[in-house]
C-alpha positions as CSV (number, residue, x, y, z in Angstrom):
1,M,91.5,117.2,89.5
2,I,93.6,114.6,89.8
3,D,91.9,111.4,91.3
4,I,94.5,109.8,93.0
5,H,92.6,106.5,93.5
6,C,90.3,104.8,91.2
7,H,89.2,101.6,89.8
8,I,89.0,102.6,85.3
9,L,90.7,100.1,84.5
10,P,88.4,97.4,82.1
11,G,87.9,93.6,83.0
12,I,90.7,93.4,86.4
13,D,88.5,93.5,89.0
14,D,85.5,94.9,90.4
15,G,85.2,97.8,88.6
16,P,84.1,98.0,84.6
17,R,83.5,94.5,83.0
18,T,84.3,96.3,78.9
19,L,86.5,98.7,78.2
20,N,82.7,100.6,76.7
21,E,82.2,100.9,81.0
22,S,85.7,102.2,81.6
23,L,85.2,104.6,78.7
24,E,81.2,105.7,80.9
25,M,82.8,106.3,84.1
26,A,86.1,108.3,82.8
27,K,82.8,111.0,80.6
28,A,81.7,111.0,84.2
29,A,85.4,111.8,85.1
30,V,86.3,115.3,82.5
31,A,82.7,116.2,83.5
32,E,83.0,116.9,87.7
33,G,85.9,118.6,86.2
34,I,89.2,115.7,86.4
35,D,91.7,115.7,84.7
36,T,94.0,112.5,85.9
37,I,92.9,109.7,87.1
38,V,95.2,106.7,88.6
39,A,94.4,103.9,87.8
40,T,94.2,101.3,91.5
41,P,93.9,98.2,90.4
42,H,92.9,95.3,93.3
43,H,96.4,93.3,93.9
44,R,96.3,90.3,97.4
45,N,92.9,90.6,98.3
46,N,91.3,87.5,98.8
47,Q,90.2,88.4,94.8
48,F,92.3,90.1,92.5
49,N,95.7,89.9,91.8
50,N,96.8,92.4,89.5
51,H,100.8,92.6,88.7
52,Y,103.5,95.7,88.9
53,A,103.8,94.3,84.5
54,D,99.7,93.3,83.6
55,I,98.8,97.0,85.8
56,M,101.2,98.9,82.7
57,K,99.8,97.2,79.9
58,E,96.6,97.6,79.9
59,V,97.2,101.6,81.5
60,H,98.3,101.9,78.2
61,N,95.7,100.1,76.4
62,L,93.4,102.3,78.1
63,N,95.1,105.3,77.1
64,D,95.5,104.4,74.0
65,A,91.1,104.0,73.8
66,L,91.0,107.3,74.7
67,A,92.7,108.7,73.3
68,A,91.1,107.7,70.4
69,A,87.0,108.7,71.5
70,S,89.3,111.9,72.1
71,I,88.3,111.4,75.2
72,P,90.8,114.0,77.5
73,L,92.3,112.0,80.0
74,T,94.5,111.1,80.8
75,I,95.6,107.7,82.9
76,L,98.9,107.1,84.6
77,P,99.6,103.4,86.8
78,G,99.5,102.6,89.8
79,Q,97.8,100.0,92.4
80,E,95.9,99.1,95.8
81,T,97.6,96.6,97.8
82,R,95.4,94.5,100.2
83,I,98.9,95.1,103.5
84,F,100.5,91.3,103.5
85,G,103.5,90.1,105.2
86,E,106.6,90.0,101.8
87,L,105.4,93.2,100.7
88,V,108.7,94.6,100.9
89,E,109.8,91.3,99.5
90,G,107.3,92.6,97.1
91,L,108.7,95.7,95.3
92,E,112.1,94.9,95.3
93,E,110.4,91.9,92.6
94,R,108.2,94.4,91.0
95,E,105.2,92.9,91.4
96,I,103.9,95.8,93.4
97,L,103.1,99.2,91.4
98,P,104.0,102.2,92.6
99,I,102.0,105.1,91.7
100,N,102.6,106.2,88.1
101,Q,105.8,104.2,88.2
102,H,108.5,106.2,89.7
103,T,107.3,108.5,92.8
104,P,108.0,106.3,95.6
105,Y,104.3,106.7,96.9
106,I,102.1,102.9,97.0
107,L,98.9,102.3,97.9
108,I,98.4,100.2,100.5
109,E,94.9,99.1,101.6
110,L,94.5,97.4,105.9
111,P,92.1,94.9,105.7
112,T,87.8,96.0,105.8
113,A,88.0,94.5,109.4
114,T,91.3,94.5,110.7
115,F,94.4,96.0,112.3
116,P,97.5,93.7,111.3
117,K,99.5,93.1,114.3
118,F,102.8,93.8,111.6
119,T,100.9,96.7,110.2
120,K,103.2,99.5,111.4
121,Q,106.6,97.9,111.6
122,L,105.7,97.3,107.4
123,L,104.8,100.0,107.3
124,Y,108.6,101.2,108.6
125,D,110.5,98.5,106.7
126,V,108.7,100.5,103.3
127,Q,110.2,103.9,104.7
128,R,113.2,102.2,105.4
129,Q,113.5,101.1,101.6
130,G,113.0,104.6,100.4
131,Y,109.2,104.9,99.7
132,K,105.9,106.4,101.4
133,P,103.5,104.5,102.0
134,V,99.2,105.3,101.4
135,I,96.9,103.5,103.4
136,V,94.4,104.5,101.4
137,H,89.9,104.9,102.3
138,P,90.9,103.6,106.6
139,E,87.9,105.2,107.9
140,R,86.2,102.6,106.8
141,N,88.3,100.1,108.6
142,K,86.4,98.5,111.6
143,A,89.0,98.6,114.3
144,I,90.5,101.5,113.4
145,L,86.4,103.3,113.4
146,E,86.8,102.0,117.4
147,D,90.4,102.9,118.0
148,P,90.9,105.9,115.2
149,N,94.6,106.4,117.6
150,L,95.8,103.2,115.1
151,L,96.1,105.5,112.7
152,Y,97.2,108.1,114.2
153,E,100.2,106.0,115.7
154,I,101.3,104.6,112.1
155,V,101.4,108.5,111.0
156,K,103.3,109.9,113.3
157,G,105.4,107.9,112.0
158,G,105.8,108.5,108.9
159,T,102.9,107.6,106.8
160,L,100.3,109.3,104.8
161,S,96.8,108.3,104.3
162,Q,93.7,109.1,102.1
163,V,90.0,110.1,102.4
164,T,87.0,108.2,100.4
165,A,85.1,111.4,98.9
166,A,81.9,109.4,99.3
167,S,82.4,108.8,103.2
168,I,83.0,112.3,103.5
169,L,79.4,113.3,102.4
170,G,78.3,110.6,104.2
171,K,77.7,107.9,101.2
172,F,78.7,105.2,104.1
173,G,77.0,105.9,106.8
174,K,77.5,108.8,109.5
175,K,79.4,107.2,111.5
176,I,82.3,107.0,108.9
177,Q,80.9,110.7,107.5
178,E,81.4,111.4,111.9
179,L,85.3,109.7,111.3
180,S,86.0,111.0,108.0
181,F,86.0,115.2,109.3
182,K,87.5,113.7,113.5
183,L,91.0,112.8,110.8
184,I,91.4,116.3,109.0
185,D,90.9,117.8,111.6
186,S,93.3,115.7,113.5
187,N,96.2,115.9,110.4
188,L,95.7,112.9,109.7
189,C,94.4,113.4,106.5
190,H,96.0,113.9,103.5
191,F,95.1,113.5,99.8
192,V,90.5,112.8,99.5
193,A,90.2,110.2,96.2
194,S,87.2,108.2,94.7
195,D,87.8,105.2,94.1
196,A,85.4,104.9,92.1
197,H,84.8,102.5,90.6
198,N,81.1,103.0,88.3
199,I,78.7,105.7,87.4
200,S,75.5,104.4,89.5
201,T,76.1,102.6,92.3
202,R,80.0,103.8,93.5
203,S,80.4,106.4,91.8
204,F,83.1,110.1,91.0
205,V,80.9,112.8,93.6
206,L,84.8,113.8,94.2
207,R,84.0,117.0,93.0
208,E,80.3,116.9,96.1
209,A,83.3,116.5,98.0
210,Y,85.7,118.8,97.7
211,D,82.6,121.5,98.0
212,L,81.8,120.3,101.3
213,L,85.2,120.4,102.8
214,E,85.7,124.4,101.3
215,S,82.5,125.0,103.0
216,E,83.8,123.8,106.1
217,Y,87.1,124.3,105.7
218,G,88.1,126.7,102.8
219,S,89.8,127.0,100.0
220,A,93.4,126.8,101.5
221,F,92.2,123.1,102.9
222,V,91.9,122.1,99.5
223,N,93.7,123.9,97.7
224,Q,96.2,121.8,100.0
225,M,94.9,118.7,99.4
226,T,94.4,119.3,95.8
227,E,98.1,120.2,95.6
228,N,99.1,116.7,97.7
229,A,98.0,114.6,94.4
230,A,100.0,116.5,92.5
231,D,102.9,116.4,93.9
232,L,101.8,112.4,94.5
233,I,102.1,111.8,91.0
234,E,105.2,113.5,90.3
235,G,106.7,112.2,93.5
236,R,107.8,115.3,95.5
237,N,107.7,115.0,99.4
238,I,104.3,116.3,101.1
239,V,104.7,117.2,104.3
240,G,101.7,117.1,106.3
241,E,100.5,119.2,109.5
242,I,102.5,117.5,112.7
243,P,99.3,114.7,113.2
244,E,97.5,114.8,117.1
245,R,95.6,112.2,118.1
246,I,91.3,112.3,118.0
247,K,89.7,114.8,120.5
248,T,86.6,111.5,120.3
249,K,84.1,114.3,121.6
250,K,85.0,116.8,120.1
251,K,82.2,117.9,117.9
252,L,81.7,118.2,114.2
253,F,80.4,121.7,112.6
254,G,77.7,121.0,113.6
255,I,76.7,118.7,110.8
256,F,76.1,116.1,111.9
257,G,73.2,116.8,114.5
């Protein structure tokens, strides 16, 4: 399995504090069947800043440590950037790091509570520059939780989205779980990832989420999600099903009763 969103680099954000903690996370990932992780430290989230060149150095160091410890896991470079008005300039100046360095995909995080008015235009501008934005964990954004069709509007415009494994499993609460499934039902989810930060409170649970998705949607859907992750790290084109507006009163498989 490929995990496209994970905070595994040590000591640079709210993920593991030490290299040993990173190695413990790596062992947990391998135990789940994960062989490749995109390291996505926070950037410009008002607490942490991690620039392109610094992330590349940290990824190299962690891969060396994994090899020395004989842990069969590959770390690829990435970044979880909080949306900001000069994001296009950040890409031009090599502040912003695309997934696996040379792909057109970039992970973008919305603020926790709001959907900035400039979001739609900014994502359009990013795409005009040849990049492909991926909104991470939209199901945990308060504004989207209240009006899911905010996400529909930007996905219709070419943006992709990634839902968190723990959200699918209900670990962030029932409302977020329900929205996660609504996004899937409406073709508004293109990737599932762990967003793991540690092995205690924010672990991977990616295999468990895929198992639940397979029971509800079948193996073809899970295969599509895993293929999308593989295509993303290779920079290949990802074309989702036609997005639909959220059907607010749709009953979801009876698993939330």
